[in-house]
C-alpha positions, -999 to +999 in steps of 0.1 A: +001-001+000+012+034-009+022+060+016-008+081+005-032+052+013-022+049+050-050+056+072-050+090+091-037+091+125-065+079+146-054+106+174-055+134+150-087+120+137-102+119+170-093+155+178-103+169+144-138+150+145-164+177+138-184+165+167-155+167+190-146+203+178-182+213+181-185+201+217-153+217+227-160+249+211-194+250+227-181+242+261-155+269+258-179+296+246-203+287+273-175+285+301-163+321+287-199+337+288-210+322+322-175+327+338-179+294+352-143+279+347-156+244+359-174+239+327-142+246+308-123+222+331-148+195+327-147+199+290-109+197+291-112+167+312-135+149+288-114+159+258-085+143+275-103+112+282-118+111+245-081+115+231-069+086+253-098+062+246-111+073+214-086+065+188-084+027+202-123+023+197-125-001+168-159+014+155-142+047+153-112+032+136-135+016+110-151+050+105-118+069+100-108+041+075-139+043+056-142+079+054-104+081+041-112+054+016-142+075+003-119+107+002-092+088-018-117+072-041-132+107-049-097+121-054-086+091-077-121+094-097-113+131-104-077+125-114-086+095-137-113+118-152-088+144-161-063+121-175-090+106-196-098+137-210-063+142-225-062+107-242-067+102-281-102+086-289-090+052-294-073+051-259-104+066-242-126+040-257-100+012-243-100+028-211-139+031-210-144-004-222-122-016-196-141+003-168-172-014-180-154-049-179-143-042-142-181-034-134-191-068-149-166-086-129-175-070-097-212-077-105-205-114-109-181-117-081-208-102-058-232-129-070-209-157-066-218-174-033-181-185-027-171-151-017-176-134+014-185-097+014-159-090+040-132-102+020-147-089-013-140-051-007-104-057-010-104-074-043-129-048-057-103-022-047-077-038-067-098-039-098-104-001-093-067+003-091-060-017-122-084+005-142-068+036-128-034+021-135-043+015-171-053+051-176-019+064-162-003+040-184-022+051-213-015+089-205+022+081-201+021+063-235+005+094-252+034+117-236+059+093-248+047+091-285+042+128-286+079+134-276+092+106-298+072+120-329+088+154-325+124+138-327+142+133-358+166+104-348+185+104-382+194+141-377+205+134-343+227+104-350+242+126-380+250+154-356+266+129-332+289+114-360+297+149-373+309+161-338+327+129-329+346+134-363+353+171-356+367+162-321+391+136-336+404+159-363+404+192-344+439+205-337+430+233-315+420+224-280+391+248-277+376+233-310+381+198-299+365+205-264+336+222-279+329+192-303+333+166-274+309+186-253+283+185-281+289+147-288+283+141-252+250+161-250+240+143-283+248+109-270+227+116-238+195+124-260+200+093-280+203+074-246+172+091-233+153+084-265+162+047-262+149+046-226+115+063-235+111+037-265+118+009-240+093+023-217+067+027-244+071-011-255+067-022-219+038+000-211+019-010-242+024-046-233+012-041-195-018-024-210-026-055-231-019-077-202-045-058-179-071-059-205-067-096-212-065-104-174-097-085-167-115-102-196-104-135-182-117-127-146-151-116-163-152-151-178-144-169-146-161-146-121-192-167-117-176-200-117-145-194-092-149-218-063-126-199-040-116-162-033-082-173-034-083-178-071-092-142-075-068-128-051-041-148-066-046-135-101-050-099-090-020-100-069+001-113-098-011-085-119-008-058-094+030-067-090+037-058-126+013-028-127+029-013-096+064-016-112+052-001-143+036+029-125+072+037-112+084+037-147+058+061-156+072+087-133+107+080-143+098+084-180+080+115-173+109+129-156+128+119-184+107+137-209+106+168-188+143+171-187+152+156-220+151+187-239+190+192-244+202+214-271+236+211-288+261+235-276+270+248-309+244+256-338+233+224-356+250+217-388+277+243-380+313+231-378+333+244-350+355+274-357+392+272-348+408+302-330+439+321-337+432+321-376+433+283-379+411+271-407+378+254-403+384+216-396+370+194-425+356+158-422 
């Protein structure tokens, strides 16, 4: 479970509970208005007792977890909706179809007498996570493809070879250094592009795996004889998905920082200093 999904501190939740704050503020106001400090002291004592016992009260803990789950679900829905708006039509249709498949699996699993309602919620949450991950992967692929489409690999490779040749032939130290720096930057760009291409291939494969796995679950949902079958399949899929989510963040960082520019103008050979002629290939 990610850090963002951890339950809020029960002590903090007990103090910030709206009923607790209302009663505390009301007691303080009455004490100040009447001048009866005993009311304030009694309220402080009850507050201390609540903060000691309340956080360990099991129904209160369940309520806190439920409230946080609902809040997180709402945030996730908004985020996924925003990402889907940026997807191309084809990818939007895939994500929409996957969500419909997810709902069908949820319906069939709920109607399967082999499953217990208490254990079911965890598995349904995993299905939601899979759909959200699919959308994030699709969004990451869109960004990667947009970036790669704007890159002329042949031109970059030609630039790299030209600067490497200039660095080898240059007699002037400053010209040689400039050509070497250009070659280093261009090589870094090419390496970055290869990483993005690798991510794109892996992400597309993972998206296909999510779709095919959810379709399989839809086919099996009504006939599964044990919740362990559902749990095992989902857990195996989640492992790969979580790894790809980390790759999405890494690739977005690469794309954001990959806009290197050559140190010298593209296509210009470095000029020698001190009257030396231009280095020829």
